[in-house]
Each structure stands twice: as C-alpha cells, then as structure tokens.
C-alpha positions in Angstrom: -5.0 2.2 5.3 -5.8 -1.4 6.2 -7.1 -0.1 9.5 -9.6 2.0 7.6 -10.8 -1.0 5.6 -11.3 -3.0 8.7 -13.1 -0.1 10.5 -15.2 1.1 7.6 -16.1 -2.0 5.7 -18.5 -4.8 6.7 -16.5 -8.0 6.1 -17.9 -11.5 6.6 -17.3 -13.0 10.1 -13.8 -14.5 10.4 -12.6 -12.8 7.2 -8.9 -12.3 7.5 -7.4 -8.8 7.3 -3.6 -8.5 7.4 -1.6 -5.3 8.0 2.0 -4.4 7.8 3.4 -1.2 9.0 6.9 -1.5 7.5 9.5 1.1 8.3 7.6 4.3 8.8 4.6 2.5 7.3 5.6 2.8 3.6 7.9 -0.1 2.6 7.4 -3.8 2.1 3.6 -3.7 1.7 3.4 -5.3 -1.7 5.9 -8.0 -0.6 3.7 -8.7 2.4 0.7 -9.1 0.2 2.6 -11.5 -2.0 3.7 -13.5 1.1 0.1 -13.6 2.4 -1.2 -14.7 -1.0 1.3 -17.6 -1.2 0.9 -18.7 2.4 -2.9 -18.6 2.4 -3.3 -20.1 -1.1 -6.4 -18.0 -1.5 -7.4 -15.1 -3.7 -6.0 -12.0 -2.2 -6.7 -8.3 -2.4 -4.3 -5.6 -1.4 -4.7 -1.9 -0.9 -1.7 0.4 -0.7 -1.1 4.1 -1.1 0.9 5.5 -4.0 3.9 6.4 -1.9 4.0 3.0 -0.3 3.7 1.4 -3.7 6.6 3.5 -5.0 8.8 2.2 -2.2 8.1 -1.4 -3.0 7.7 -1.6 -6.8 10.3 -4.4 -7.1 7.9 -6.6 -5.2 5.5 -6.6 -8.1 7.8 -9.4 -9.4 6.9 -11.4 -6.4 3.2 -10.8 -6.8 3.4 -11.9 -10.5 4.5 -15.3 -9.3 1.3 -15.9 -7.2 -0.6 -18.8 -8.7 -4.2 -17.7 -7.8 -6.2 -14.5 -8.3 -4.6 -11.5 -6.7 -5.6 -7.8 -7.1 -3.5 -4.9 -5.9 -5.2 -1.5 -5.6 -3.0 1.5 -5.5 -4.7 4.6 -4.1 -3.2 7.6 -6.0 -3.6 10.5 -3.7 -0.2 12.0 -4.0 1.0 10.9 -0.5 -1.9 12.8 1.2 -0.9 11.6 4.6 2.2 13.8 4.5 0.0 17.0 4.2 -0.9 16.5 7.9 2.7 16.8 9.0 3.4 20.5 9.3 7.2 20.2 9.1 6.9 18.4 5.8 4.4 20.6 4.0 7.0 23.0 2.4 9.2 20.0 1.4 6.2 18.3 -0.2 5.3 21.5 -2.1 8.9 21.8 -3.4 8.9 18.1 -4.4 5.6 18.4 -6.3 6.8 21.5 -8.1 10.1 19.8 -9.0 8.3 16.8 -10.2 6.1 18.8 -12.5 9.1 20.7 -13.9 11.0 17.5 -14.7 
C-alpha cells in the first residue's frame, strides 16, 4: 500500500516514506510505524490494510507510547488483495460467510 502512496501522491521533496513488507506483507506494520515514529521523533502517519492491522493489533500498545502526534489509518476493504488470488477466492468466500454467521 505504501508503494501506492509514494506513486500516486505528490509529497514534498525529500519527504521520507518508509515501507515494510513483513512476512507475506501482512505482519509487523504497526510495530514498524511505532519504531519509525520513535526513531524519527517527528509526527508520523501510517496506512495499513485491515488484514495487516488484524495481524499486528498488539502493536497498538507500542504506538500508544509514542510521545508526538501519530495517526494510523486502517483501510477497511475486507482484505481485497486476496480476491486477486484465484486459489484463495473460495476460501475467502467461506471465511466471509462463516464470519457473518458467527
């Protein structure tokens, strides 16, 4: 997602953009944001998907300890990236149905 921000947004010259792929691209992203915020000592904005956020919810505790303004945007699109993987489409449908039943 960060690649899209960098590609589609006009940021000021020299504005830092950090990315973290994690394992399969979904874990540790909130923890990375907290680490960048602490290390940079600057206001920080993070953008993660809903599935990525669910795999790193414990790191919200880290983010709450940051001493300067930090904003985390969670894009809630039901793990839309997985719709493009044909082998996972049926599993995703089953998961969504099970989730709605529970």
